[in-house]
VOVOFI-386698 format. One record per residue (C-alpha): y, z, x negated; residue number from 0; residue in one letter. Coordinates in pm, 1 decimal, padded with zeros to 6 digits, m for minus. Layout:
BEGIN
+----------+----------+----------+-----+------+
:       c2 :       c3 :       c1 :  nr : rest :
+----------+----------+----------+-----+------+
:        Y :        Z :        X : NUM :    A :
...
+----------+----------+----------+-----+------+
***
This chain:
BEGIN
+----------+----------+----------+-----+------+
:       c2 :       c3 :       c1 :  nr : rest :
+----------+----------+----------+-----+------+
: m13167.6 :  06248.4 :  18839.1 :   0 :    M :
: m13375.0 :  06151.2 :  18567.4 :   1 :    D :
: m13505.6 :  05792.1 :  18580.9 :   2 :    L :
: m13659.3 :  05782.0 :  18221.2 :   3 :    S :
: m14010.0 :  05783.2 :  18383.2 :   4 :    F :
: m13929.8 :  05423.7 :  18522.1 :   5 :    F :
: m13842.6 :  05303.1 :  18145.7 :   6 :    Q :
: m14152.1 :  05453.2 :  17999.8 :   7 :    S :
: m14457.4 :  05259.4 :  17837.0 :   8 :    Q :
: m14666.7 :  05368.2 :  18135.8 :   9 :    T :
: m14455.2 :  05242.6 :  18383.2 :  10 :    A :
: m14397.8 :  04932.4 :  18234.1 :  11 :    Q :
: m14782.4 :  04871.9 :  18158.5 :  12 :    Q :
: m14812.4 :  04964.2 :  18539.5 :  13 :    L :
: m14562.0 :  04700.4 :  18639.4 :  14 :    R :
: m14711.7 :  04431.3 :  18415.4 :  15 :    A :
: m15050.5 :  04500.4 :  18563.6 :  16 :    E :
: m14921.8 :  04473.7 :  18915.1 :  17 :    G :
: m14749.9 :  04147.0 :  18813.4 :  18 :    Y :
: m15083.4 :  04006.7 :  18649.7 :  19 :    A :
: m15272.8 :  04109.8 :  18972.9 :  20 :    N :
: m15013.5 :  03952.4 :  19212.7 :  21 :    G :
: m15020.7 :  03631.1 :  19007.3 :  22 :    L :
: m15385.2 :  03600.2 :  19001.3 :  23 :    A :
: m15409.5 :  03675.0 :  19367.8 :  24 :    E :
: m15150.9 :  03420.7 :  19453.8 :  25 :    K :
: m15338.9 :  03142.2 :  19235.4 :  26 :    S :
: m15660.5 :  03208.0 :  19372.5 :  27 :    L :
: m15514.4 :  03162.2 :  19737.7 :  28 :    L :
: m15320.0 :  02866.5 :  19639.1 :  29 :    A :
: m15658.1 :  02707.4 :  19478.7 :  30 :    L :
: m15833.5 :  02774.0 :  19784.4 :  31 :    L :
: m15564.9 :  02608.3 :  19992.8 :  32 :    S :
: m15554.5 :  02289.8 :  19781.5 :  33 :    Y :
: m15902.0 :  02271.5 :  19796.7 :  34 :    R :
: m15889.8 :  02305.3 :  20167.3 :  35 :    G :
: m16113.0 :  02580.3 :  20158.7 :  36 :    I :
: m15977.5 :  02819.5 :  20438.9 :  37 :    P :
: m15968.4 :  03179.6 :  20338.8 :  38 :    A :
: m16000.0 :  03423.8 :  20642.6 :  39 :    S :
: m15822.4 :  03758.0 :  20687.5 :  40 :    D :
: m16109.3 :  03910.7 :  20549.0 :  41 :    E :
: m16131.3 :  03718.2 :  20246.9 :  42 :    D :
: m15736.2 :  03754.2 :  20187.6 :  43 :    R :
: m15772.0 :  04144.1 :  20227.4 :  44 :    K :
: m16083.1 :  04128.5 :  19979.5 :  45 :    R :
: m15864.6 :  03938.0 :  19727.4 :  46 :    I :
: m15558.5 :  04172.3 :  19772.5 :  47 :    A :
: m15741.5 :  04473.0 :  19724.8 :  48 :    S :
: m15900.0 :  04372.3 :  19402.0 :  49 :    C :
: m15744.7 :  04495.2 :  19091.7 :  50 :    W :
: m15973.6 :  04388.4 :  18841.7 :  51 :    D :
: m15848.1 :  04075.2 :  18671.7 :  52 :    L :
: m16186.7 :  03985.1 :  18527.2 :  53 :    D :
: m16338.1 :  03980.5 :  18886.5 :  54 :    T :
: m16011.5 :  03780.9 :  19016.8 :  55 :    L :
: m16087.2 :  03535.9 :  18720.9 :  56 :    H :
: m16452.6 :  03492.3 :  18838.1 :  57 :    V :
: m16342.3 :  03423.3 :  19168.2 :  58 :    W :
: m16088.4 :  03183.3 :  19053.2 :  59 :    T :
: m16323.3 :  02970.9 :  18827.1 :  60 :    T :
: m16577.7 :  02973.9 :  19106.7 :  61 :    R :
: m16320.6 :  02839.8 :  19350.5 :  62 :    A :
: m16259.2 :  02524.1 :  19104.3 :  63 :    I :
: m16595.0 :  02395.6 :  19246.9 :  64 :    T :
: m16694.2 :  02624.7 :  19557.7 :  65 :    A :
: m16712.3 :  02462.1 :  19886.8 :  66 :    T :
: m16658.9 :  02741.8 :  20094.2 :  67 :    S :
: m16468.9 :  03102.4 :  20054.1 :  68 :    A :
: m16840.2 :  03247.9 :  20064.6 :  69 :    A :
: m16957.9 :  03076.7 :  19757.1 :  70 :    E :
: m16652.8 :  03207.7 :  19583.9 :  71 :    V :
: m16750.7 :  03584.2 :  19632.8 :  72 :    F :
: m17135.8 :  03497.2 :  19606.0 :  73 :    E :
: m17345.2 :  03776.6 :  19442.4 :  74 :    G :
: m17032.3 :  04007.1 :  19451.6 :  75 :    E :
: m17026.2 :  04334.8 :  19665.2 :  76 :    P :
: m16828.7 :  04332.8 :  19974.7 :  77 :    A :
+----------+----------+----------+-----+------+
***
């Protein structure tokens, strides 16, 4: 079986993007938890399904001062 695809530049880039996304997701959830802001199952699903690192960065930045999860997602389409 030819496994060269898994060593290709595309495969390596996809793994890196997946890792970065997972790290951003976990960081955002950790920040919310640390600040005592509960994340509902819906919030967690929304965060987990977001693959746009820029959006995750915006949400994480908002989480620094937000008082609720709703403030984190304010102005964003559901």
